[in-house]
Residue frames as qw, qx, qy, qz and C-alpha x, y, z in Angstrom:
[[0.143, -0.085, 0.980, -0.110, -36.60, 198.92, 22.01],
 [0.538, 0.376, 0.484, -0.579, -40.33, 199.35, 21.44],
 [0.564, 0.547, -0.343, -0.516, -39.95, 199.23, 17.64],
 [0.186, 0.312, -0.929, -0.064, -38.19, 195.86, 17.86],
 [0.295, 0.157, 0.845, -0.417, -41.01, 194.44, 19.96],
 [0.578, 0.526, 0.180, -0.598, -43.59, 195.72, 17.49],
 [0.429, 0.523, -0.635, -0.372, -41.57, 194.28, 14.60],
 [0.005, -0.152, 0.981, -0.123, -41.36, 190.93, 16.34],
 [0.453, 0.325, 0.627, -0.543, -45.10, 190.96, 17.01],
 [0.577, 0.570, -0.159, -0.563, -45.78, 191.69, 13.33],
 [0.261, 0.410, -0.852, -0.197, -43.48, 188.84, 12.22],
 [0.172, 0.039, 0.943, -0.281, -45.29, 186.35, 14.45],
 [0.529, 0.466, 0.391, -0.592, -48.71, 187.53, 13.26],
 [0.490, 0.570, -0.433, -0.498, -47.64, 187.25, 9.61],
 [0.198, 0.302, -0.930, -0.068, -46.47, 183.67, 10.17],
 [0.381, 0.065, 0.780, -0.493, -49.52, 182.50, 12.05],
 [0.156, -0.225, -0.840, -0.468, -52.27, 180.40, 10.51],
 [0.525, -0.112, 0.168, -0.827, -55.83, 181.45, 11.07],
 [0.561, 0.020, 0.785, -0.261, -58.09, 178.51, 12.00],
 [0.730, 0.575, 0.194, -0.315, -59.80, 178.74, 8.58],
 [0.340, 0.724, -0.576, -0.170, -56.39, 178.68, 6.84],
 [0.242, -0.328, 0.905, -0.121, -55.50, 175.47, 8.65],
 [0.669, 0.293, 0.600, -0.328, -58.84, 173.92, 7.68],
 [0.630, 0.712, -0.111, -0.291, -58.41, 174.89, 4.01],
 [0.168, 0.653, -0.736, -0.061, -54.81, 173.66, 3.89],
 [0.425, -0.157, 0.865, -0.214, -55.70, 170.36, 5.61],
 [0.727, 0.452, 0.389, -0.340, -58.59, 169.78, 3.21],
 [0.547, 0.739, -0.333, -0.209, -56.35, 170.40, 0.21],
 [0.083, -0.507, 0.857, -0.045, -53.73, 168.02, 1.60],
 [0.556, 0.071, 0.780, -0.280, -56.42, 165.38, 1.99],
 [0.669, 0.574, 0.399, -0.254, -58.30, 165.86, -1.31],
 [0.615, 0.143, 0.439, 0.638, -55.53, 166.98, -3.65],
 [0.070, 0.036, 0.220, 0.972, -56.85, 169.72, -5.89],
 [0.062, 0.647, 0.735, -0.194, -60.15, 171.56, -5.50],
 [0.096, 0.577, 0.292, 0.757, -62.04, 174.57, -6.82],
 [0.076, -0.208, 0.371, -0.902, -63.03, 177.45, -4.56],
 [0.663, -0.210, -0.136, -0.705, -66.68, 176.42, -4.63],
 [0.815, -0.081, -0.574, -0.003, -65.83, 172.85, -3.62],
 [0.384, 0.093, -0.589, 0.705, -63.72, 174.04, -0.68],
 [0.294, -0.215, 0.176, -0.915, -66.44, 176.45, 0.43],
 [0.779, -0.188, -0.324, -0.503, -69.11, 173.76, 0.30],
 [0.746, -0.010, -0.623, 0.234, -66.97, 171.16, 2.10],
 [0.359, -0.026, -0.525, 0.771, -66.07, 173.57, 4.93],
 [0.135, -0.785, -0.604, 0.005, -69.42, 175.37, 5.04],
 [0.272, -0.522, -0.012, 0.808, -67.79, 178.75, 4.34],
 [0.456, 0.809, 0.160, -0.336, -68.70, 181.47, 1.86],
 [0.789, 0.427, 0.189, 0.400, -67.06, 181.37, -1.56],
 [0.167, 0.907, -0.107, 0.372, -65.87, 184.95, -1.13],
 [0.563, -0.740, 0.354, -0.096, -64.24, 184.17, 2.23],
 [0.895, -0.074, 0.364, 0.247, -62.50, 181.06, 0.85],
 [0.618, 0.673, 0.102, 0.394, -61.28, 183.01, -2.19],
 [0.090, -0.923, 0.236, -0.290, -59.78, 185.69, 0.08],
 [0.718, -0.554, 0.422, 0.008, -58.07, 183.12, 2.30],
 [0.881, 0.212, 0.302, 0.295, -56.72, 181.23, -0.74],
 [0.390, 0.855, -0.063, 0.337, -55.31, 184.45, -2.16],
 [0.334, -0.830, 0.401, -0.197, -53.40, 185.00, 1.07],
 [0.854, -0.256, 0.448, 0.072, -52.26, 181.37, 1.26],
 [0.783, 0.515, 0.164, 0.308, -51.02, 181.54, -2.35],
 [0.156, 0.912, -0.209, 0.317, -49.12, 184.77, -1.66],
 [0.508, -0.687, 0.493, -0.162, -47.46, 183.07, 1.31],
 [0.368, 0.463, -0.792, -0.152, -46.48, 180.02, -0.79],
 [0.423, -0.123, 0.801, -0.406, -48.63, 177.61, 1.18],
 [0.653, 0.446, 0.589, -0.167, -51.14, 176.85, -1.58],
 [0.191, -0.201, 0.600, 0.751, -50.66, 176.75, -5.35],
 [0.548, 0.570, 0.289, -0.539, -53.21, 178.00, -7.93],
 [0.295, -0.115, 0.777, 0.543, -53.40, 176.34, -11.36],
 [0.515, 0.335, -0.169, -0.771, -55.43, 177.10, -14.49],
 [0.426, 0.081, 0.901, -0.002, -57.61, 174.20, -15.64],
 [0.482, 0.273, -0.349, -0.756, -59.36, 173.56, -18.96],
 [0.150, 0.079, 0.984, -0.047, -61.85, 170.68, -18.60],
 [0.003, -0.598, -0.731, -0.328, -64.80, 171.79, -20.68],
 [0.217, -0.953, -0.201, -0.062, -64.65, 174.89, -18.51],
 [0.484, 0.487, -0.299, 0.663, -61.91, 177.37, -17.77],
 [0.537, -0.800, -0.043, -0.263, -61.11, 177.98, -14.15],
 [0.124, 0.629, -0.662, 0.389, -58.69, 177.46, -11.30],
 [0.867, -0.355, -0.349, 0.001, -57.94, 174.67, -8.89],
 [0.188, -0.802, 0.456, -0.338, -55.92, 174.97, -5.72],
 [0.882, 0.000, -0.439, 0.171, -53.40, 172.50, -4.33],
 [0.589, -0.792, 0.149, 0.057, -51.61, 172.40, -1.00],
 [0.373, 0.713, -0.574, 0.151, -47.86, 172.81, -1.22],
 [0.769, -0.014, -0.594, 0.235, -45.77, 170.05, 0.31],
 [0.564, -0.814, -0.129, -0.053, -45.77, 170.53, 4.13],
 [0.765, -0.285, 0.062, 0.574, -41.99, 170.06, 4.31],
 [0.397, 0.390, 0.232, 0.798, -41.48, 172.82, 1.72],
 [0.256, -0.834, -0.256, -0.417, -43.93, 175.08, 3.56],
 [0.705, -0.671, -0.067, 0.220, -41.98, 174.60, 6.79],
 [0.669, 0.000, 0.150, 0.728, -38.71, 175.37, 4.98],
 [0.146, 0.638, 0.261, 0.710, -40.19, 178.62, 3.63],
 [0.479, -0.833, -0.186, -0.204, -41.45, 179.61, 7.08],
 [0.777, -0.440, 0.007, 0.450, -38.09, 178.80, 8.67],
 [0.533, 0.251, 0.203, 0.782, -36.26, 180.83, 6.03],
 [0.078, -0.768, -0.249, -0.585, -38.59, 183.80, 6.51],
 [0.640, -0.755, -0.136, 0.044, -38.17, 183.67, 10.30],
 [0.749, -0.231, 0.076, 0.616, -34.38, 183.57, 10.02],
 [0.346, 0.462, 0.235, 0.782, -34.31, 186.51, 7.59],
 [0.285, -0.825, -0.232, -0.430, -36.58, 188.59, 9.82],
 [0.722, -0.654, -0.064, 0.218, -34.55, 187.84, 12.94],
 [0.664, 0.033, 0.132, 0.735, -31.32, 188.72, 11.12],
 [0.105, 0.657, 0.241, 0.707, -32.90, 192.02, 10.10],
 [0.521, -0.813, -0.177, -0.190, -33.96, 192.66, 13.68],
 [0.793, -0.373, -0.020, 0.481, -30.47, 191.86, 14.97],
 [0.482, 0.329, 0.161, 0.796, -28.99, 194.41, 12.58],
 [0.158, -0.779, -0.200, -0.574, -31.30, 197.11, 13.94],
 [0.707, -0.696, -0.118, 0.036, -30.21, 196.30, 17.50],
 [0.781, -0.061, -0.007, 0.621, -26.47, 196.60, 16.78]]
């Protein structure tokens, strides 16, 4: 039974938003698209920290990264639609719980 509890704990931790993640996501919802440096400046966070958090948010499908060519070559980040984010989270939770149920049978 202990492994199931540890698995459940891991699932919940993977799904949770860190306070900085919520701030970044909210800012992107409000402003549309932004560069890492703009997000860092707006939230008074280091560029490196914001870049790391954005990488995680992109991997989780919460934020989207796009290449931009506007006299400079770089990336902008956009928040994914909140409804779509919730659908992805719900789907992930259901899959993980189904997997856990199979291990209990």
